[in-house]
N, C-alpha and C positions, 0 to 999 in steps of 0.2 A: 504494500500500500504506500503510495507516494503522497506526501503532503508538503507543500511549500507555500509560504506566505511572503508576498513581496510588498512590505509596507513602504509605500513611497510618499514623499511629501508632495502635496498638491500645491501648485502655485496659486496665490491669491488673485482673484479677478480684480483688476483695477479699473475704476471708472473715472470719467472726467469730473471735474469739480466746477459747478456752475457758479456764476457770480451771484452773491447773496441778494435776495430781493429786499426792499425796504420793509421796516416793521409796520404791522397793521395799526391803524389809528381809528378809533371808534367814531370820530367826528368827520372823517374824510369820506368823500363819495368815490366809489370805485365802479368802473365800467367793465364790460366784457373784455377779458384778456389781460386786465391788470393783475400783477402778481405782488404778493406780500409774504412776510415771514411772521410766524407766531411760534415762540419757544423752539426755534431752530427748524421748523417745518415750513416748507414753501407751499403756497396756495395760489390758485388762479381763479379770478372771478368769472362766473358763467354769464352774468348779466349785471345790470345796475344794482348796486347794493350800498347801504350805509348802516353802520351800527350793528351789523350782524357778525359777531366774532367768528372767524373761520374755524376755530377749534371746535365750536359747538354747532356750526351751520355748514357742515361739510358732507358731501356724498359723491357718488359716482356720476358719470355722464347720464343725464336723464332722470336723476334722483329727485329733482325739485329743489335741491339745496343750492344756495348761491355760490358755494366755494368747492373747488376740486383740490385734492392733494396732488402736488406735482411729484409723483414717484417715477423715477426714470425707467422702472421696470413695468409700469402699468399705463394704460391710456389715461390722459390724452398724450403724454409724452411718448410712450412706447406704442407701437402699432398693435391694434387689436387683431382678432382672428381674420384671416384673409376672406374676402367676400367670395361666395360661391353661388352661381346662378341657380343651382338645383336645391338650395337650402332655404327653408322658411325661417324668417326672423321675426321675433316679437317686437313690439314697440320698445324703444330705448336700448335695443341691441346695438353694440358697437362693432363695426367691421373696419378693415383697412383695405385701401385700393390705391396702388401706385404711390405709396408713401404718405397717404393722408388718411385720417380717421373720419368715419361718418357715423352718425347717430340716427337710428330708425325712428321716424315720427309715429309709425304705427306698424301693424303686421304687414309683411311684404315678402314676396318671393319673385325672383327673376328680374327685379328692377336694379340695373347697374347704378351704383351710387355716383359714379364719376360724371357721366354726361349730364348736361343741363336738364334733360328731361327727367332725370332721377332725383332732382333736388327737391321736388315736392314730397317725395317719400323719405329722402335722407337729408340730414343736416350736416354740412361740412364743418367739422370741429377742429380742422387745422392739420398741419404737417405732423408726422410722427416718425420715430426711429425704429428700425429693426435692430435690436441689440445683437451685436456679433457674438458675444460670449456672455452668458449669465447662468445663474443657478437658482433653483427654488426647491423647497421641501414639499413633498407630496406624501400624504398618509393614505395607505391603501385600506379599502373596505373589504378586500378579499383575503388579505393576509392576517393571520391571528397573532396578536402580540403574546409573548410568553414571559413569565417570571422564572429566572433560573439562577441559582446560586447568588442571590442578593442583587442581581442585575436584571435589566429588562431588555428583552429582545423585541424591539418595537416593530411597528408596521410602517414606520416613516422611511422615506427614501430621499436622498439628496440628488436632485436631477441637474446635470450639467448639460447645457445646450450650446453648441457652436455652429454658427452659420458659415457658409463658404464666403471667401472674399468676393466682393462684387455681387452680393446676394440680390437676386431679382425676385420680387414677391410674386410675379406671375409665372414663374418657372416651377415645374414640379420636380423636386429633387428626390433622389433616394435618401432614406433616413437609415443610418446605421446605429443600432442600439448596442451599447457596449456594457457588458456585465463586469462586475469586480472593478468598477472605476476607482474605488478607494485604493486598490492595490496596483493596477496597471494603467490607470488613466494617463499618467505622464509618459509612459512608454508608447501607448497607442497614439497620443497626440503628436509626439515627436516623429514617429514613423509615418503617420498620415500626412502631416504638414510637409515633410520633405518630399513625398511623392506628389502631393497636390501642387506645391510650388514649382516642381519640375514639370508639371503638366502630364504626369504619367497615369493619373487616375481621374475619374470624373469627379466633379464637385459633389460633396455630400453634406447633409446635415448630420452632425454627430451628436448623439445623445448618450451621455454617460450616466450610469445608475450606481450611486454610491451609498454607503452605509454611514449614517450620522451618529451611531451609538458608540459606546466604548469599544476599545480593541477586543476585549473579551467577548462582548455581546456580538460584535460584527463577525468574529470567527465562528461563533455558534450559529449565527444567522446564515452563514454560507451552507452549513449542514441543513438548516431548516428550509431555506429557499431553493437551493440547487439540487436537492435529492428528490428523485421522482417517487420513492417508496419509503415506507417506514422500515428501518433495519436495526434490530437489537444491537448488532456490533457497532453501529455508528453511535448509538446511545452510550454504549460502554466507552467508546473512544472519547466522547464528550464528558464522561464522568457523571452521567445522569443515572442515578439509581432509584429514581421515583417512577414506579410502574404506571402511575396515572399521567405522567408528563411525557408526551411524545414530541420530540424536537424535530426529528428527521421526517421526511415524507411530505414536506410542504411545497414541492415542485408544482403540483397542479394549481395550488392557490397563487403561487407567484406567476405562473403562466397566465392565469386569469387577470392578475393585476396588470401585466403588460398588455394583454389583448383588450381588456375592457376599460382600463383606466388610463394608463400612461400613453399608449399609442393614440387613442382618440384626443387626449389633451394636446399632444404635440402636433398631430396631423389635422387638427382643426385650426390651429394657429397658422400653419404653413401649408401650401400645396405640396403634395408628395407623390412620388412614384411608388404606389403601394406594391406593385408586382416585384419591384427591386428592393423592397424593405429588407434590411439585413440584421443579423444577430451575431454578436462576437462573444465568445466565451473561452476561458482558459482553465484547465484543471477541473475543479469542482463546477465552476460555471460552464466549462466545456461539456461536462456531463449534462448540465441542464440544457445547454444548446442542442445537444444530441437528443435529449428527451423532447424538446420542442420540435425538432425536426421530425421525430416519429409521431408525436401525439398532437402537435399544434395545428394540424390542418394547413390552411393557407395564411397563417398569421405572419410568417416570414417567407420571403422568396429566396434569400441567399444566406448562407451560413459560413462563418469563419470560426472553425473549431480547432483549438490548439490543446494538445495533451489532455484529452478528455479522460476523466476518472471512470472509465467504463467498468473497472473492477467492482464498482459499488454494488452491493447487494448481490454478490456472486454473478455479475454480468447479466442481471435480469433484464436490462434494457435491450441487450442483444436479442434475447428471446422474444421480447415484445416486437422488435423490429422484424424478426423472422415471420411473425404472424400477421404483420401489417400487409395491406393490399397495395398494389402499385397505384391504384386510384387515390390512395391517401396522400400521395406525394405529388399530385398533379400540379400544384401551384409552386413547387420548388424549382427554381431556375438553376441553382448551383449550390454545391456543398464542398467546401475546402477543408481538408484535414491536415494537420501538421503535428510533428513530434520532433524531439531531439534524439539523435541516434544513441546518446548515452543514457537515455531513460531505460533502455534495455528491455528484456523480456520479463513477463509476458505482455508488457504494456504496448510495445511496438506491434506485436501480432494482434492484440485486442483491437487497436485502432484500424489496422489494415483489414481485418476481418469485417469490422463494422462498416468501414467505407465501402468495401466490396459488396456487402449486403445492401447498402443504400443504393449503390450503383445498379444493382440487379433489379431494383424497383423502378428503374427508368430515370433516375436522377443523374444529371451530369455531375460527376465527382472528380476532384483532383486531390492528390496527396503529395506531401513534401516532407522529407526527413532531413533535419539540419545536422550536418557533420559537426562533431565536437561540442554539441549542445546537450545539456541535461534538462531535467524538468524545470529547474529554477532559471535557466538561461534561455530556453526556447522562446519565451515571450519577447526577448530582445529583438527578434527578427520575424516573429510569426505574423504580426499585423502587416508588415510590409509585404510579405509573401502572399498573404490572404487577400489584401487589397488589389495587388497586381493581378491576381487570378480572377477575383470576383467583380472588380470595378475598374477594369483597364480603360484607358482613354484611347 
């Protein structure tokens, strides 16, 4: 059984600092677009107002309140969800179109907010920014939090989003979802950016899924989230002697989180190429990516799987793949598997057998074994190889 943890320091996202707005004054008249500061928070007036303290008269676009908080990560400064012609919008919905935000005056569908003809339906609320790199915390309703050894294995995930340079809001980009971002995010970013800047891969929206809990809880969460089945030996490895507490086997719930919560959140905000949606996993998260490949239907179209822990639960996932129908893989465009040659047996054979099994189902499969690399070092080159195979330009 191979276990490696690559705890890497994540770079802090740096944002620009805007010039401070003037302090709010109760005796002053403010008109639409005026900005003020109260207790270090910037606000923008939505219309004429006087004597209404922004701290207590604040709301979102369309809320009926005179003041908006100027949060760089939220409308009106940040661009809202991209407008789609086939989607219905309720009154006060905020959408973006060509770098401007629009507010729906009432229920609408199919009315483009940008042309003058759409202005009766939509109110132009000004220019907006598509943040190139940002992060937010998302709590899943599908994943069950657990208390273990005085710590909490939460259902919160820190989501890191990176848009390609020259991002075009009306272009449908492939989105690559990267597991274990807390561990390999820096490696993935470095390898992807080098290929992207050299023009060797297509532009991607990269979404990293990180764990915001303690180191101890995050390691246990890898067993919870990335394991497809409950396995007593995994519980013993974790030191769990409580027969009522099952940590392992949370893979189906985590897959539901990705499919039903995270992907809709990201791909409502941006246009995406759903058929080319990718999943990147390494080691235990490589096991999960292999499970998603077998059990996830059309959730992902491309898989970058490095050093998957297929030994888990006595290779039970291999058995499940054997029983799967070729039709179950109809939406999979590509599966890339990689290992380090020094990972040795039976791990090399396990991955080769699994890749061949997936290929026999009609999935286009590629494999690569890295000379001189072991389990801990294969991630240094795995992303580059996987991207060149799955997203070449």
